[in-house]
VOMI-634775 format. One record per residue: y, z, x of N, C-alpha, C, O, CB in turn; residue in one letter; residue number from 1. Coordinates in Angstrom, 2 decimals, m for minus. Glycine has a CB too. Example, Ala and Ser with C-alpha at 12.3 -4.5 7.8 and 13.67 -1.06 7.14 Angstrom:
BEGIN
n.north->m5.69 n.up->7.80 n.east->13.19 ca.north->m4.50 ca.up->7.80 ca.east->12.30 c.north->m3.30 c.up->7.80 c.east->13.20 o.north->m3.32 o.up->8.46 o.east->14.24 cb.north->m4.47 cb.up->9.05 cb.east->11.31 seba->a zaza->1
n.north->m2.25 n.up->7.08 n.east->12.85 ca.north->m1.06 ca.up->7.14 ca.east->13.67 c.north->0.03 c.up->7.87 c.east->12.90 o.north->1.14 o.up->8.04 o.east->13.41 cb.north->m0.60 cb.up->5.72 cb.east->14.08 seba->s zaza->2
//
This chain:
BEGIN
n.north->m92.09 n.up->26.39 n.east->m28.46 ca.north->m92.50 ca.up->27.79 ca.east->m28.40 c.north->m92.05 c.up->28.46 c.east->m29.70 o.north->m90.91 o.up->28.30 o.east->m30.13 cb.north->m91.89 cb.up->28.52 cb.east->m27.14 seba->m zaza->1
n.north->m92.97 n.up->29.21 n.east->m30.32 ca.north->m92.61 ca.up->29.85 ca.east->m31.58 c.north->m91.74 c.up->31.10 c.east->m31.34 o.north->m91.64 o.up->31.60 o.east->m30.22 cb.north->m93.88 cb.up->30.24 cb.east->m32.37 seba->d zaza->2
n.north->m91.11 n.up->31.56 n.east->m32.42 ca.north->m90.16 ca.up->32.67 ca.east->m32.29 c.north->m90.80 c.up->33.94 c.east->m31.76 o.north->m90.17 o.up->34.67 o.east->m30.99 cb.north->m89.54 cb.up->32.96 cb.east->m33.62 seba->e zaza->3
n.north->m92.02 n.up->34.21 n.east->m32.14 ca.north->m92.70 ca.up->35.42 ca.east->m31.65 c.north->m92.83 c.up->35.38 c.east->m30.14 o.north->m92.56 o.up->36.38 o.east->m29.47 cb.north->m94.08 cb.up->35.58 cb.east->m32.31 seba->t zaza->4
n.north->m93.24 n.up->34.25 n.east->m29.60 ca.north->m93.37 ca.up->34.11 ca.east->m28.14 c.north->m92.00 c.up->34.21 c.east->m27.47 o.north->m91.86 o.up->34.84 o.east->m26.42 cb.north->m94.05 cb.up->32.77 cb.east->m27.77 seba->k zaza->5
n.north->m90.99 n.up->33.59 n.east->m28.08 ca.north->m89.65 ca.up->33.67 ca.east->m27.50 c.north->m89.17 c.up->35.11 c.east->m27.44 o.north->m88.60 o.up->35.53 o.east->m26.43 cb.north->m88.67 cb.up->32.82 cb.east->m28.31 seba->l zaza->6
n.north->m89.40 n.up->35.87 n.east->m28.50 ca.north->m88.92 ca.up->37.25 ca.east->m28.53 c.north->m89.63 c.up->38.16 c.east->m27.54 o.north->m89.13 o.up->39.23 o.east->m27.23 cb.north->m89.08 cb.up->37.81 cb.east->m29.92 seba->l zaza->7
n.north->m90.79 n.up->37.74 n.east->m27.04 ca.north->m91.46 ca.up->38.51 ca.east->m25.99 c.north->m90.64 c.up->38.52 c.east->m24.70 o.north->m90.86 o.up->39.35 o.east->m23.83 cb.north->m92.86 cb.up->37.95 cb.east->m25.71 seba->e zaza->8
n.north->m89.69 n.up->37.61 n.east->m24.59 ca.north->m88.82 ca.up->37.54 ca.east->m23.41 c.north->m87.72 c.up->38.59 c.east->m23.46 o.north->m87.08 o.up->38.88 o.east->m22.45 cb.north->m88.20 cb.up->36.15 cb.east->m23.31 seba->r zaza->9
n.north->m87.49 n.up->39.16 n.east->m24.64 ca.north->m86.45 ca.up->40.18 ca.east->m24.81 c.north->m87.12 c.up->41.54 c.east->m24.70 o.north->m88.04 o.up->41.86 o.east->m25.45 cb.north->m85.69 cb.up->40.02 cb.east->m26.19 seba->i zaza->10
n.north->m86.65 n.up->42.33 n.east->m23.77 ca.north->m87.24 ca.up->43.65 ca.east->m23.53 c.north->m86.16 c.up->44.72 c.east->m23.57 o.north->m84.96 o.up->44.43 o.east->m23.59 cb.north->m87.99 cb.up->43.68 cb.east->m22.18 seba->t zaza->11
n.north->m86.60 n.up->45.95 n.east->m23.57 ca.north->m85.70 ca.up->47.10 ca.east->m23.56 c.north->m86.19 c.up->48.05 c.east->m22.48 o.north->m87.37 o.up->48.37 o.east->m22.40 cb.north->m85.63 cb.up->47.80 cb.east->m24.96 seba->v zaza->12
n.north->m85.27 n.up->48.50 n.east->m21.66 ca.north->m85.58 ca.up->49.47 ca.east->m20.61 c.north->m84.43 c.up->50.47 c.east->m20.62 o.north->m83.29 o.up->50.10 o.east->m20.34 cb.north->m85.76 cb.up->48.79 cb.east->m19.19 seba->n zaza->13
n.north->m84.72 n.up->51.72 n.east->m20.93 ca.north->m83.66 ca.up->52.72 ca.east->m21.04 c.north->m82.88 c.up->52.90 c.east->m19.73 o.north->m81.77 o.up->53.42 o.east->m19.73 cb.north->m84.24 cb.up->54.06 cb.east->m21.46 seba->s zaza->14
n.north->m83.47 n.up->52.47 n.east->m18.62 ca.north->m82.80 ca.up->52.59 ca.east->m17.33 c.north->m81.88 c.up->51.43 c.east->m16.99 o.north->m81.22 o.up->51.45 o.east->m15.95 cb.north->m83.81 cb.up->52.74 cb.east->m16.27 seba->g zaza->15
n.north->m81.84 n.up->50.42 n.east->m17.85 ca.north->m80.98 ca.up->49.25 ca.east->m17.61 c.north->m80.04 c.up->49.10 c.east->m18.79 o.north->m80.47 o.up->48.95 o.east->m19.93 cb.north->m81.84 cb.up->47.94 cb.east->m17.41 seba->i zaza->16
n.north->m78.74 n.up->49.15 n.east->m18.51 ca.north->m77.70 ca.up->48.99 ca.east->m19.52 c.north->m77.89 c.up->49.92 c.east->m20.72 o.north->m77.62 o.up->49.55 o.east->m21.86 cb.north->m77.66 cb.up->47.55 cb.east->m20.00 seba->f zaza->17
n.north->m78.36 n.up->51.12 n.east->m20.45 ca.north->m78.50 ca.up->52.12 ca.east->m21.50 c.north->m79.46 c.up->51.74 c.east->m22.61 o.north->m79.33 o.up->52.21 o.east->m23.74 cb.north->m77.18 cb.up->52.39 cb.east->m22.09 seba->g zaza->18
n.north->m80.43 n.up->50.90 n.east->m22.30 ca.north->m81.43 ca.up->50.53 ca.east->m23.29 c.north->m81.06 c.up->49.34 c.east->m24.16 o.north->m81.71 o.up->49.08 o.east->m25.17 cb.north->m81.71 cb.up->51.68 cb.east->m24.15 seba->g zaza->19
n.north->m80.01 n.up->48.62 n.east->m23.78 ca.north->m79.66 ca.up->47.41 ca.east->m24.53 c.north->m80.73 c.up->46.35 c.east->m24.30 o.north->m81.40 o.up->46.37 o.east->m23.27 cb.north->m78.25 cb.up->46.88 cb.east->m24.10 seba->k zaza->20
n.north->m80.90 n.up->45.43 n.east->m25.23 ca.north->m81.87 ca.up->44.35 ca.east->m25.05 c.north->m81.49 c.up->43.49 c.east->m23.84 o.north->m80.34 o.up->43.08 o.east->m23.68 cb.north->m81.96 cb.up->43.47 cb.east->m26.32 seba->p zaza->21
n.north->m82.48 n.up->43.23 n.east->m23.00 ca.north->m82.29 ca.up->42.44 ca.east->m21.79 c.north->m83.31 c.up->41.31 c.east->m21.74 o.north->m84.26 o.up->41.27 o.east->m22.54 cb.north->m82.40 cb.up->43.34 cb.east->m20.52 seba->i zaza->22
n.north->m83.11 n.up->40.41 n.east->m20.81 ca.north->m84.00 ca.up->39.26 ca.east->m20.69 c.north->m85.04 c.up->39.52 c.east->m19.61 o.north->m84.71 o.up->39.72 o.east->m18.44 cb.north->m83.20 cb.up->37.99 cb.east->m20.36 seba->i zaza->23
n.north->m86.30 n.up->39.51 n.east->m20.02 ca.north->m87.46 ca.up->39.63 ca.east->m19.14 c.north->m87.34 c.up->40.77 c.east->m18.12 o.north->m87.73 o.up->40.62 o.east->m16.96 cb.north->m87.67 cb.up->38.33 cb.east->m18.42 seba->r zaza->24
n.north->m86.79 n.up->41.88 n.east->m18.56 ca.north->m86.71 ca.up->43.06 ca.east->m17.69 c.north->m85.67 c.up->42.96 c.east->m16.59 o.north->m85.58 o.up->43.84 o.east->m15.74 cb.north->m88.03 cb.up->43.30 cb.east->m17.07 seba->g zaza->25
n.north->m84.89 n.up->41.90 n.east->m16.60 ca.north->m83.87 ca.up->41.70 ca.east->m15.57 c.north->m82.55 c.up->42.31 c.east->m16.01 o.north->m82.40 o.up->42.74 o.east->m17.16 cb.north->m83.68 cb.up->40.19 cb.east->m15.26 seba->r zaza->26
n.north->m81.61 n.up->42.35 n.east->m15.12 ca.north->m80.31 ca.up->42.94 ca.east->m15.40 c.north->m79.36 c.up->41.91 c.east->m16.00 o.north->m78.27 o.up->41.67 o.east->m15.48 cb.north->m79.71 cb.up->43.55 cb.east->m14.13 seba->r zaza->27
n.north->m79.80 n.up->41.33 n.east->m17.10 ca.north->m78.94 ca.up->40.41 ca.east->m17.85 c.north->m79.16 c.up->40.72 c.east->m19.33 o.north->m80.24 o.up->40.50 o.east->m19.88 cb.north->m79.26 cb.up->38.89 cb.east->m17.51 seba->l zaza->28
n.north->m78.11 n.up->41.23 n.east->m19.96 ca.north->m78.20 ca.up->41.64 ca.east->m21.36 c.north->m78.11 c.up->40.44 c.east->m22.28 o.north->m77.42 o.up->39.47 o.east->m22.00 cb.north->m77.10 cb.up->42.65 cb.east->m21.70 seba->a zaza->29
n.north->m78.83 n.up->40.53 n.east->m23.39 ca.north->m78.77 ca.up->39.49 ca.east->m24.42 c.north->m77.32 c.up->39.29 c.east->m24.85 o.north->m76.88 o.up->38.15 o.east->m25.02 cb.north->m79.67 cb.up->39.87 cb.east->m25.64 seba->v zaza->30
n.north->m76.59 n.up->40.37 n.east->m25.03 ca.north->m75.21 ca.up->40.25 ca.east->m25.49 c.north->m74.35 c.up->39.47 c.east->m24.51 o.north->m73.41 o.up->38.80 o.east->m24.91 cb.north->m74.62 cb.up->41.63 cb.east->m25.71 seba->e zaza->31
n.north->m74.67 n.up->39.55 n.east->m23.22 ca.north->m73.91 ca.up->38.81 ca.east->m22.21 c.north->m74.14 c.up->37.31 c.east->m22.37 o.north->m73.19 o.up->36.53 o.east->m22.32 cb.north->m74.30 cb.up->39.27 cb.east->m20.78 seba->h zaza->32
n.north->m75.39 n.up->36.92 n.east->m22.56 ca.north->m75.69 ca.up->35.50 ca.east->m22.76 c.north->m75.02 c.up->35.00 c.east->m24.04 o.north->m74.42 o.up->33.93 o.east->m24.05 cb.north->m77.23 cb.up->35.26 cb.east->m22.84 seba->v zaza->33
n.north->m75.11 n.up->35.78 n.east->m25.11 ca.north->m74.47 ca.up->35.39 ca.east->m26.36 c.north->m72.95 c.up->35.29 c.east->m26.19 o.north->m72.32 o.up->34.40 o.east->m26.76 cb.north->m74.81 cb.up->36.39 cb.east->m27.47 seba->l zaza->34
n.north->m72.38 n.up->36.18 n.east->m25.42 ca.north->m70.94 ca.up->36.14 ca.east->m25.15 c.north->m70.54 c.up->34.89 c.east->m24.39 o.north->m69.51 o.up->34.28 o.east->m24.68 cb.north->m70.52 cb.up->37.36 cb.east->m24.37 seba->g zaza->35
n.north->m71.37 n.up->34.50 n.east->m23.42 ca.north->m71.07 ca.up->33.27 ca.east->m22.67 c.north->m71.14 c.up->32.06 c.east->m23.58 o.north->m70.29 o.up->31.17 o.east->m23.50 cb.north->m72.04 cb.up->33.11 cb.east->m21.49 seba->m zaza->36
n.north->m72.15 n.up->32.01 n.east->m24.45 ca.north->m72.26 ca.up->30.90 ca.east->m25.40 c.north->m71.07 c.up->30.89 c.east->m26.36 o.north->m70.51 o.up->29.83 o.east->m26.65 cb.north->m73.59 cb.up->30.99 cb.east->m26.19 seba->l zaza->37
n.north->m70.68 n.up->32.07 n.east->m26.84 ca.north->m69.55 ca.up->32.17 ca.east->m27.77 c.north->m68.24 c.up->31.74 c.east->m27.11 o.north->m67.34 o.up->31.23 o.east->m27.77 cb.north->m69.42 cb.up->33.61 cb.east->m28.29 seba->a zaza->38
n.north->m68.14 n.up->31.96 n.east->m25.80 ca.north->m66.93 ca.up->31.58 ca.east->m25.06 c.north->m66.89 c.up->30.09 c.east->m24.77 o.north->m65.89 o.up->29.57 o.east->m24.25 cb.north->m66.86 cb.up->32.36 cb.east->m23.76 seba->a zaza->39
n.north->m67.98 n.up->29.39 n.east->m25.10 ca.north->m67.98 ca.up->27.95 ca.east->m24.91 c.north->m68.79 c.up->27.46 c.east->m23.72 o.north->m68.86 o.up->26.26 o.east->m23.47 cb.north->m66.61 cb.up->27.48 cb.east->m24.75 seba->g zaza->40
n.north->m69.41 n.up->28.38 n.east->m23.00 ca.north->m70.26 ca.up->27.95 ca.east->m21.88 c.north->m71.47 c.up->27.21 c.east->m22.43 o.north->m72.06 o.up->27.62 o.east->m23.44 cb.north->m70.69 cb.up->29.16 cb.east->m21.01 seba->d zaza->41
n.north->m71.84 n.up->26.15 n.east->m21.78 ca.north->m73.04 ca.up->25.41 ca.east->m22.19 c.north->m74.28 c.up->26.10 c.east->m21.62 o.north->m74.19 o.up->26.83 o.east->m20.64 cb.north->m72.97 cb.up->23.92 cb.east->m21.70 seba->s zaza->42
n.north->m75.42 n.up->25.88 n.east->m22.25 ca.north->m76.65 ca.up->26.43 ca.east->m21.66 c.north->m76.84 c.up->25.98 c.east->m20.21 o.north->m77.32 o.up->26.75 o.east->m19.38 cb.north->m77.86 cb.up->26.00 cb.east->m22.50 seba->p zaza->43
n.north->m76.47 n.up->24.75 n.east->m19.91 ca.north->m76.62 ca.up->24.25 ca.east->m18.52 c.north->m75.76 c.up->25.07 c.east->m17.55 o.north->m76.21 o.up->25.39 o.east->m16.45 cb.north->m76.22 cb.up->22.76 cb.east->m18.44 seba->a zaza->44
n.north->m74.55 n.up->25.40 n.east->m17.97 ca.north->m73.67 ca.up->26.21 ca.east->m17.12 c.north->m74.25 c.up->27.60 c.east->m16.90 o.north->m74.22 o.up->28.13 o.east->m15.79 cb.north->m72.27 cb.up->26.32 cb.east->m17.74 seba->t zaza->45
n.north->m74.78 n.up->28.19 n.east->m17.96 ca.north->m75.38 ca.up->29.52 ca.east->m17.84 c.north->m76.59 c.up->29.46 c.east->m16.91 o.north->m76.76 o.up->30.34 o.east->m16.06 cb.north->m75.81 cb.up->30.06 cb.east->m19.24 seba->i zaza->46
n.north->m77.41 n.up->28.45 n.east->m17.05 ca.north->m78.59 ca.up->28.31 ca.east->m16.19 c.north->m78.20 c.up->28.12 c.east->m14.73 o.north->m78.91 o.up->28.59 o.east->m13.84 cb.north->m79.46 cb.up->27.14 cb.east->m16.66 seba->l zaza->47
n.north->m77.10 n.up->27.43 n.east->m14.48 ca.north->m76.62 ca.up->27.27 ca.east->m13.10 c.north->m76.21 c.up->28.61 c.east->m12.50 o.north->m76.44 o.up->28.86 o.east->m11.32 cb.north->m75.44 cb.up->26.29 cb.east->m13.05 seba->e zaza->48
n.north->m75.60 n.up->29.46 n.east->m13.32 ca.north->m75.12 ca.up->30.75 ca.east->m12.85 c.north->m76.23 c.up->31.77 c.east->m12.62 o.north->m76.06 o.up->32.73 o.east->m11.87 cb.north->m74.14 cb.up->31.31 cb.east->m13.82 seba->g zaza->49
n.north->m77.35 n.up->31.56 n.east->m13.27 ca.north->m78.49 ca.up->32.47 ca.east->m13.16 c.north->m79.74 c.up->31.63 c.east->m12.88 o.north->m80.45 o.up->31.27 o.east->m13.82 cb.north->m78.67 cb.up->33.33 cb.east->m14.46 seba->y zaza->50
n.north->m80.00 n.up->31.33 n.east->m11.61 ca.north->m81.10 ca.up->30.41 ca.east->m11.27 c.north->m82.48 c.up->30.84 c.east->m11.76 o.north->m83.35 o.up->30.00 o.east->m11.96 cb.north->m81.16 cb.up->30.25 cb.east->m9.78 seba->p zaza->51
n.north->m82.69 n.up->32.11 n.east->m11.97 ca.north->m83.99 ca.up->32.60 ca.east->m12.45 c.north->m84.14 c.up->32.43 c.east->m13.95 o.north->m85.26 o.up->32.49 o.east->m14.48 cb.north->m84.18 cb.up->34.06 cb.east->m12.07 seba->w zaza->52
n.north->m83.02 n.up->32.23 n.east->m14.65 ca.north->m83.03 ca.up->32.10 ca.east->m16.10 c.north->m83.66 c.up->30.77 c.east->m16.52 o.north->m83.51 o.up->29.76 o.east->m15.84 cb.north->m81.61 cb.up->32.22 cb.east->m16.66 seba->l zaza->53
n.north->m84.37 n.up->30.79 n.east->m17.63 ca.north->m85.02 ca.up->29.60 ca.east->m18.15 c.north->m84.42 c.up->29.24 c.east->m19.51 o.north->m83.92 o.up->30.12 o.east->m20.21 cb.north->m86.55 cb.up->29.80 cb.east->m18.26 seba->e zaza->54
n.north->m84.46 n.up->27.96 n.east->m19.88 ca.north->m83.90 ca.up->27.56 ca.east->m21.18 c.north->m84.47 c.up->28.37 c.east->m22.34 o.north->m83.76 o.up->28.66 o.east->m23.30 cb.north->m84.16 cb.up->26.08 cb.east->m21.42 seba->p zaza->55
n.north->m85.74 n.up->28.74 n.east->m22.26 ca.north->m86.36 ca.up->29.53 ca.east->m23.32 c.north->m85.74 c.up->30.92 c.east->m23.43 o.north->m85.77 o.up->31.53 o.east->m24.50 cb.north->m87.86 cb.up->29.65 cb.east->m23.07 seba->e zaza->56
n.north->m85.19 n.up->31.43 n.east->m22.34 ca.north->m84.52 ca.up->32.73 ca.east->m22.38 c.north->m83.26 c.up->32.66 c.east->m23.25 o.north->m82.98 o.up->33.56 o.east->m24.03 cb.north->m84.15 cb.up->33.20 cb.east->m20.96 seba->d zaza->57
n.north->m82.51 n.up->31.57 n.east->m23.10 ca.north->m81.31 ca.up->31.38 ca.east->m23.92 c.north->m81.71 c.up->31.21 c.east->m25.38 o.north->m81.08 o.up->31.77 o.east->m26.27 cb.north->m80.50 cb.up->30.15 cb.east->m23.43 seba->i zaza->58
n.north->m82.74 n.up->30.45 n.east->m25.62 ca.north->m83.24 ca.up->30.26 ca.east->m26.98 c.north->m83.69 c.up->31.59 c.east->m27.57 o.north->m83.45 o.up->31.86 o.east->m28.75 cb.north->m84.39 cb.up->29.24 cb.east->m27.00 seba->q zaza->59
n.north->m84.33 n.up->32.43 n.east->m26.76 ca.north->m84.77 ca.up->33.75 ca.east->m27.22 c.north->m83.58 c.up->34.61 c.east->m27.63 o.north->m83.66 o.up->35.34 o.east->m28.62 cb.north->m85.58 cb.up->34.46 cb.east->m26.12 seba->a zaza->60
n.north->m82.49 n.up->34.53 n.east->m26.89 ca.north->m81.28 ca.up->35.29 ca.east->m27.25 c.north->m80.75 c.up->34.85 c.east->m28.61 o.north->m80.32 o.up->35.68 o.east->m29.41 cb.north->m80.19 cb.up->35.11 cb.east->m26.18 seba->c zaza->61
n.north->m80.78 n.up->33.55 n.east->m28.86 ca.north->m80.30 ca.up->33.04 ca.east->m30.14 c.north->m81.20 c.up->33.46 c.east->m31.30 o.north->m80.72 o.up->33.81 o.east->m32.37 cb.north->m80.19 cb.up->31.52 cb.east->m30.09 seba->l zaza->62
n.north->m82.50 n.up->33.43 n.east->m31.07 ca.north->m83.44 ca.up->33.88 ca.east->m32.09 c.north->m83.23 c.up->35.37 c.east->m32.37 o.north->m83.21 o.up->35.79 o.east->m33.53 cb.north->m84.90 cb.up->33.62 cb.east->m31.65 seba->v zaza->63
n.north->m83.07 n.up->36.15 n.east->m31.32 ca.north->m82.83 ca.up->37.58 ca.east->m31.47 c.north->m81.59 c.up->37.83 c.east->m32.32 o.north->m81.61 o.up->38.64 o.east->m33.24 cb.north->m82.68 cb.up->38.25 cb.east->m30.09 seba->y zaza->64
n.north->m80.51 n.up->37.13 n.east->m31.99 ca.north->m79.26 ca.up->37.30 ca.east->m32.72 c.north->m79.41 c.up->36.89 c.east->m34.19 o.north->m78.90 o.up->37.57 o.east->m35.08 cb.north->m78.14 cb.up->36.49 cb.east->m32.06 seba->a zaza->65
n.north->m80.09 n.up->35.78 n.east->m34.44 ca.north->m80.28 ca.up->35.33 ca.east->m35.81 c.north->m81.05 c.up->36.36 c.east->m36.62 o.north->m80.70 o.up->36.66 o.east->m37.76 cb.north->m81.02 cb.up->33.99 cb.east->m35.84 seba->r zaza->66
n.north->m82.10 n.up->36.91 n.east->m36.02 ca.north->m82.89 ca.up->37.91 ca.east->m36.74 c.north->m82.09 c.up->39.19 c.east->m36.96 o.north->m82.21 o.up->39.84 o.east->m38.00 cb.north->m84.18 cb.up->38.23 cb.east->m35.98 seba->r zaza->67
n.north->m81.28 n.up->39.54 n.east->m35.98 ca.north->m80.47 ca.up->40.76 ca.east->m36.11 c.north->m79.47 c.up->40.62 c.east->m37.24 o.north->m79.32 o.up->41.54 o.east->m38.04 cb.north->m79.75 cb.up->41.06 cb.east->m34.79 seba->l zaza->68
n.north->m78.78 n.up->39.52 n.east->m37.31 ca.north->m77.79 ca.up->39.36 ca.east->m38.37 c.north->m78.46 c.up->39.10 c.east->m39.72 o.north->m77.85 o.up->39.30 o.east->m40.77 cb.north->m76.83 cb.up->38.22 cb.east->m38.04 seba->v zaza->69
n.north->m79.70 n.up->38.65 n.east->m39.68 ca.north->m80.46 ca.up->38.47 ca.east->m40.92 c.north->m81.10 c.up->39.75 c.east->m41.40 o.north->m81.85 o.up->39.75 o.east->m42.38 cb.north->m81.51 cb.up->37.41 cb.east->m40.73 seba->g zaza->70
n.north->m80.82 n.up->40.85 n.east->m40.70 ca.north->m81.34 ca.up->42.18 ca.east->m41.03 c.north->m82.86 c.up->42.25 c.east->m41.00 o.north->m83.47 o.up->43.04 o.east->m41.73 cb.north->m80.84 cb.up->42.60 cb.east->m42.39 seba->h zaza->71
n.north->m83.47 n.up->41.44 n.east->m40.17 ca.north->m84.91 ca.up->41.52 ca.east->m40.02 c.north->m85.23 c.up->42.58 c.east->m38.99 o.north->m84.44 o.up->42.85 o.east->m38.09 cb.north->m85.51 cb.up->40.15 cb.east->m39.60 seba->e zaza->72
n.north->m86.37 n.up->43.18 n.east->m39.13 ca.north->m86.82 ca.up->44.17 ca.east->m38.16 c.north->m87.21 c.up->43.45 c.east->m36.87 o.north->m87.93 o.up->42.45 o.east->m36.89 cb.north->m88.01 cb.up->45.02 cb.east->m38.72 seba->r zaza->73
n.north->m86.71 n.up->43.97 n.east->m35.75 ca.north->m87.01 ca.up->43.37 ca.east->m34.46 c.north->m87.69 c.up->44.42 c.east->m33.61 o.north->m87.15 o.up->45.50 o.east->m33.39 cb.north->m85.72 cb.up->42.84 cb.east->m33.77 seba->i zaza->74
n.north->m88.87 n.up->44.10 n.east->m33.12 ca.north->m89.59 ca.up->44.99 ca.east->m32.24 c.north->m89.54 c.up->44.43 c.east->m30.83 o.north->m89.99 o.up->43.31 o.east->m30.61 cb.north->m91.06 cb.up->45.19 cb.east->m32.72 seba->e zaza->75
n.north->m89.00 n.up->45.18 n.east->m29.87 ca.north->m89.00 ca.up->44.69 ca.east->m28.50 c.north->m90.43 c.up->44.55 c.east->m27.98 o.north->m91.35 o.up->45.22 o.east->m28.46 cb.north->m88.20 cb.up->45.62 cb.east->m27.60 seba->p zaza->76
n.north->m90.60 n.up->43.68 n.east->m27.01 ca.north->m91.93 ca.up->43.44 ca.east->m26.45 c.north->m92.52 c.up->44.74 c.east->m25.92 o.north->m93.71 o.up->45.01 o.east->m26.12 cb.north->m91.86 cb.up->42.38 cb.east->m25.33 seba->a zaza->77
n.north->m91.71 n.up->45.53 n.east->m25.26 ca.north->m92.17 ca.up->46.84 ca.east->m24.79 c.north->m90.94 c.up->47.68 c.east->m24.49 o.north->m89.85 o.up->47.16 o.east->m24.29 cb.north->m93.09 cb.up->46.71 cb.east->m23.54 seba->f zaza->78
n.north->m91.14 n.up->48.96 n.east->m24.45 ca.north->m90.06 ca.up->49.86 ca.east->m24.11 c.north->m90.51 c.up->50.72 c.east->m22.93 o.north->m91.64 o.up->51.21 o.east->m22.90 cb.north->m89.64 cb.up->50.75 cb.east->m25.33 seba->m zaza->79
n.north->m89.63 n.up->50.88 n.east->m21.98 ca.north->m89.91 ca.up->51.72 ca.east->m20.84 c.north->m88.98 c.up->52.91 c.east->m20.89 o.north->m87.88 o.up->52.84 o.east->m21.43 cb.north->m89.75 cb.up->50.93 cb.east->m19.52 seba->e zaza->80
n.north->m89.41 n.up->53.99 n.east->m20.33 ca.north->m88.53 ca.up->55.15 ca.east->m20.21 c.north->m87.93 c.up->55.12 c.east->m18.83 o.north->m88.55 o.up->54.62 o.east->m17.88 cb.north->m89.29 cb.up->56.48 cb.east->m20.46 seba->t zaza->81
n.north->m86.74 n.up->55.63 n.east->m18.70 ca.north->m86.07 ca.up->55.66 ca.east->m17.39 c.north->m86.81 c.up->56.54 c.east->m16.41 o.north->m87.37 o.up->57.57 o.east->m16.77 cb.north->m84.65 cb.up->56.15 cb.east->m17.54 seba->g zaza->82
n.north->m86.80 n.up->56.10 n.east->m15.17 ca.north->m87.45 ca.up->56.91 ca.east->m14.13 c.north->m86.46 c.up->57.31 c.east->m13.08 o.north->m86.81 o.up->57.98 o.east->m12.12 cb.north->m88.60 cb.up->56.15 cb.east->m13.48 seba->t zaza->83
//
């Protein structure tokens, strides 16, 4: 899956975590996944803890982080306003 398709998995919703980037509109922030990876959790362990999560979601978080630190412009797939 190319990076553009992966990044479509990262969304922003002002009503969830104050508009932080989340995975597929769910209540799991990109920063949380990155934190688990940084703490040494394996992707398999993360996937066990979140049965709805897919390996491509973890890959999308890594792509997002790489682009962010590379100072590239990142456009979320869509933005919702809080209701």
